C-alpha positions in Angstrom: 6.4 -20.5 10.2 2.9 -19.3 10.8 0.1 -21.4 9.5 -3.0 -19.0 9.2 -5.4 -21.6 7.5 -4.0 -25.1 8.7 -6.6 -26.9 6.4 -5.4 -25.3 3.4 -1.7 -26.0 4.0 -1.8 -29.0 1.6 -2.7 -26.5 -1.3 0.4 -24.2 -0.5 2.6 -26.5 -2.6 0.0 -26.4 -5.5 -0.1 -22.3 -5.2 3.8 -22.6 -5.6 3.8 -24.7 -8.4 1.4 -22.2 -10.4 3.6 -19.3 -9.5 6.6 -21.2 -10.7 5.0 -22.0 -13.8 3.7 -18.4 -14.3 7.5 -17.0 -13.9 8.8 -19.7 -16.5 6.2 -18.7 -19.3 7.3 -15.0 -18.7 11.1 -15.8 -18.7 10.4 -17.9 -22.0 8.3 -15.0 -23.6 5.1 -17.1 -23.7 3.6 -14.5 -21.8 4.2 -11.1 -22.9 4.9 -7.9 -20.8 3.8 -4.6 -22.0 5.8 -1.6 -21.9 4.8 1.9 -21.5 6.9 5.0 -23.1 7.8 6.3 -19.6 9.9 4.6 -17.0 7.7 2.4 -14.2 8.8 2.2 -10.7 7.0 -0.8 -9.0 6.1 -0.5 -5.3 5.0 -3.6 -4.0 5.5 -6.6 -1.3 5.5 -10.2 -1.2 2.4 -10.4 1.0 -1.5 -10.4 0.6 -1.8 -6.8 2.3 -0.9 -4.8 5.2 3.1 -4.1 4.6 2.2 -0.3 4.0 2.9 0.2 0.3 0.2 3.1 0.3 2.4 5.3 2.6 5.4 4.7 0.6 3.8 5.3 -3.0 3.0 8.7 -1.1 6.4 9.3 -0.3 8.0 8.5 -3.3 5.5 10.7 -5.4 6.3 13.4 -3.2 10.4 13.1 -3.5 9.9 12.5 -7.3 7.9 15.9 -7.9 10.2 17.7 -5.9 13.0 16.6 -7.7 11.1 17.8 -10.9 9.8 14.8 -12.3 6.1 14.5 -13.5 4.9 11.8 -11.6 1.7 9.6 -12.2 0.4 6.9 -10.0 -1.3 3.5 -11.5 -3.4 1.4 -9.3 -5.5 -1.6 -9.1 -8.5 0.0 -7.1 -9.0 -3.7 -5.2 -13.0 -4.3 -4.4 -13.9 -1.3 -6.6 -17.4 -1.5 -8.0 -16.4 0.0 -11.4 -14.3 -2.2 -13.8 -13.4 1.0 -15.9 -10.2 2.4 -16.6 -10.0 5.9 -15.2 -8.7 8.9 -13.8 -9.3 9.3 -10.1 -10.1 12.7 -8.7 -9.8 13.4 -4.9 -13.2 13.4 -4.0 -14.5 10.5 -6.1 -16.6 7.7 -4.3 -14.3 5.5 -2.9 -16.6 2.8 -3.6 -16.4 3.2 -7.0 -12.6 3.5 -7.7 -11.4 1.7 -4.4 -10.5 3.1 -1.1 -6.5 3.3 -2.0 -6.8 5.2 -5.4 -9.2 8.2 -3.8 -6.7 8.2 -0.9 -3.8 8.5 -3.0 -5.4 11.0 -5.2 -6.3 13.3 -2.1 -2.9 12.9 -0.6 -0.4 12.8 -3.6 -0.9 15.6 -5.3 -0.4 13.8 -8.7 -2.4 12.4 -11.1 -3.9 8.8 -10.3 -5.1 6.4 -12.7 -7.0 3.2 -11.7 -7.6 -0.1 -13.4 -7.2 -4.0 -13.5 -5.0 -3.4 -16.8 -2.2 -1.0 -15.3 -1.1 -1.0 -18.8 -4.0 0.6 -20.4 -4.4 2.8 -17.1 -0.5 4.1 -18.1 -1.5 4.7 -21.5 -4.6 6.9 -20.3 -2.0 8.6 -18.2 0.5 9.5 -21.1 -2.1 10.3 -23.3 -4.0 12.4 -21.0 -1.5 14.0 -19.0 1.5 15.0 -21.2 4.5 16.9 -19.8 7.7 18.7 -20.7 9.3 17.0 -17.9 10.3 13.3 -17.5 7.1 11.2 -17.0 7.8 8.9 -14.1 4.8 6.1 -13.4 4.4 4.7 -10.0 2.9 1.5 -9.9 1.1 0.8 -6.9 1.0 -2.8 -5.3 3.1 -3.9 -8.5 5.3 -6.7 -7.9 3.0 -9.5 -8.8 1.8 -7.7 -12.0 4.2 -8.5 -14.5 1.8 -8.0 -17.3 3.4 -4.6 -17.3 7.1 -4.2 -17.8 8.9 -2.2 -14.7 12.4 -0.6 -14.8 12.4 -0.7 -10.7 11.1 -2.8 -8.2 10.8 -1.7 -4.7 9.4 -4.3 -2.7 8.4 -4.2 1.1 9.2 -6.6 3.9 8.3 -7.3 7.2 9.3 -9.6 9.9 5.6 -10.9 9.6 6.3 -11.8 5.9 9.2 -13.9 7.0 7.3 -15.9 9.3 4.4 -16.5 7.0 3.5 -19.2 4.6 2.2 -19.0 0.8 -1.2 -18.6 0.1 -3.5 -20.3 0.7 -2.3 -21.4 4.0 -0.6 -18.1 5.1 -0.7 -14.5 3.3 2.6 -14.7 1.2 1.5 -14.0 -2.8 5.5 -14.9 -3.4 8.4 -17.0 -1.8 10.7 -14.8 -0.4 13.3 -15.8 -3.0 11.4 -13.7 -5.6 13.0 -10.9 -3.8 15.9 -11.4 -6.3 13.9 -9.6 -8.5 13.7 -6.6 -6.6 16.2 -3.3 -6.9 15.2 -2.1 -3.3 14.0 -3.8 -0.2 12.2 -1.1 2.4 12.0 -2.4 6.0 10.5 -0.4 9.1 13.1 0.9 11.5 11.9 -1.2 14.4 12.6 -4.5 12.3 15.5 -3.3 10.2 18.5 -5.3 12.1 16.7 -8.5 11.9 15.6 -8.2 8.2 19.2 -7.1 7.3 20.3 -10.4 7.9 17.5 -12.1 6.4 18.0 -10.0 3.2 21.9 -11.3 3.4 20.9 -14.7 3.9 18.8 -14.7 0.7 21.6 -13.5 -1.6 24.5 -14.9 -0.2 27.0 -15.2 -2.7 25.1 -12.7 -4.9 24.9 -9.0 -4.9 21.8 -8.0 -2.8 19.2 -5.0 -3.4 19.6 -1.9 -1.7 17.7 -1.9 1.7 16.1 1.3 2.7 14.9 1.9 6.2 11.6 3.8 6.7 10.2 5.4 9.7 6.5 5.3 10.6 4.6 7.9 12.6 1.0 8.3 13.1 -0.8 12.1 13.5 -4.2 12.0 15.1 -6.9 14.7 13.5 -4.2 16.5 11.4 -5.5 19.5 10.1 -8.7 19.4 11.3 -9.0 21.3 14.4 -10.9 18.2 16.0 -10.4 17.9 19.8 -9.2 14.1 20.4 -11.9 12.1 22.0 -11.2 11.1 25.5 -13.0 7.7 25.5 -12.2 6.7 21.7 -14.0 3.6 20.0 -11.4 2.5 17.0 -12.6 0.8 14.1 -10.8 -0.2 10.7 -10.9 -2.4 7.9 -7.1 -3.3 7.0 -5.3 -6.4 6.6 -3.2 -6.1 9.7 -5.3 -4.0 12.3 -2.8 -4.7 15.2 -0.6 -2.4 13.4 -2.9 0.2 13.6 -3.9 -0.6 17.4 -0.1 -0.8 18.3 0.7 2.8 16.7 -2.3 4.3 18.6 -0.8 2.7 21.8 2.5 3.8 21.0 1.0 7.3 20.6 -0.5 6.9 24.3 -3.8 6.6 22.7 -5.9 3.4 24.2 -9.0 3.1 22.4 -12.0 2.0 24.7 -12.8 -0.8 22.2 -11.9 -1.9 18.5 -14.2 -3.0 15.8 -12.3 -4.8 13.1 -13.9 -5.2 9.6 -12.3 -7.1 6.6 -9.7 -5.6 4.4 -11.1 -3.1 1.9 -14.3 -3.4 3.5 -17.2 -1.3 2.1 -19.3 0.5 4.9 -22.9 0.1 4.9 -25.6 1.3 7.3 -25.8 -1.8 9.3 -21.9 -1.1 9.9 -22.7 2.1 11.3 -25.5 0.7 13.4 -23.1 -2.0 14.9 -20.6 0.9 15.6 -23.0 3.0 17.4 -24.4 -0.1 19.4 -20.9 -0.7 20.4 -20.1 3.1 21.5 -22.9 3.0 23.8 -22.0 -0.3 25.4 -18.3 1.1 25.9 -19.4 4.8 26.7 -17.1 6.0 23.6 -17.4 9.8 23.2 -15.8 9.4 19.6 -14.1 7.7 17.2 -10.5 7.0 15.7 -10.0 5.4 12.2 -7.6 5.1 9.5 -7.4 7.2 6.3 -8.5 4.3 4.5 -11.3 3.6 6.3 -12.1 7.1 6.5 -12.6 7.6 2.6 -15.2 5.1 2.5 -17.9 6.8 4.8 -20.5 8.8 3.0 -21.7 12.0 4.8 -24.9 10.5 6.3 -22.7 7.9 7.8 -20.2 10.5 9.4 -23.3 12.7 10.7 -24.5 9.4 12.7 -21.2 8.9 13.9 -21.1 12.4 15.1 -23.9 11.8 17.4 -21.5 10.0 19.6 -18.5 12.5 19.1 -15.9 13.7 16.4 -14.1 11.1 14.1 -10.8 11.7 14.3 -8.8 10.3 11.3 -5.1 9.0 12.2 -2.8 9.5 9.4 0.2 7.2 8.7 3.5 9.0 7.8 6.9 7.3 6.2 10.3 9.1 5.8 13.5 7.4 4.7 15.8 7.1 7.9 19.0 7.4 5.9 17.5 9.8 3.5 20.7 11.2 1.6 21.9 7.9 0.6 18.0 6.8 -0.6 17.4 9.7 -2.3 21.1 9.3 -4.4 20.1 5.8 -5.2 16.8 6.7 -6.2 17.6 9.6 -8.5 20.9 7.8 -9.8 18.2 5.1 -11.2 15.7 7.0 -12.6 18.6 9.2 -14.2 20.1 6.2 -15.7 16.3 5.3 -17.1 16.1 8.7 -18.8 19.4 8.6 -20.6 18.9 5.0 -21.9 15.3 6.2 -23.2 16.9 9.1 -25.1 
């Protein structure tokens, strides 16, 4: 098992005990859940970040919208400067609402509401976005947000999660046994074989959740008409930067250097100055970064980076490998919710 912070290993059992106590309080009804009028589909993970939830939320939003549902996305907006519950517009300030809410608003084509209290965000969505079609809320990163009742739990699982430990020694926010609450477990295509056996072992003697396999692909500079730099410098502020650089390498695109920032890093002028110094040092003639990072670059920041070369944004896409089976399961679950609420 991976111990990321060995000095904090003695605290992991205490964290686990707190989780267990909280679960018991929800089970006994001492902690209450609030339920929205419309069904809620949660997309979450057992880890503290980097599982790839945002692309899966985007994929589900597009699938449900094509199927005729009115989709609303509810998200927390981690590390945002505002504490207000609000609707997020595509070109709002990512520092105000958070990087993922703005990215979701830009890419999903559906209303996005942000707030630490996801129930209040959902109420605002239901009051502000009435629809004659069936409304479905997608709760982004909601597996641990049990104060909002959900109807379907979709949980992402990676091999890195299986090898990890509970916080604060590792990055697990939940023990793997909590996958018992999941209706669907989503795994990556390249990890599917190993994770199927892990999930089967966790549910030995009981009915396991459905397993959806997703294929992840990266597109560079999509729709921007920007020529790829021949000597790019990569930079990112995400939980698992090795995933980003590994996918670049798989596309045959090797950066001259990589500058890593903390997850959800808010860019400042001194960060841009650091990037420019590093670009000069390695002789870079452009940049490549993630969508989550790109939404936080202000126009003046982009102008400064452009003195070296174009900023290419790598867009991560996910698609269901066994699409027809997964879609049939999803539509069946949502339709049952619709009939139950009539």
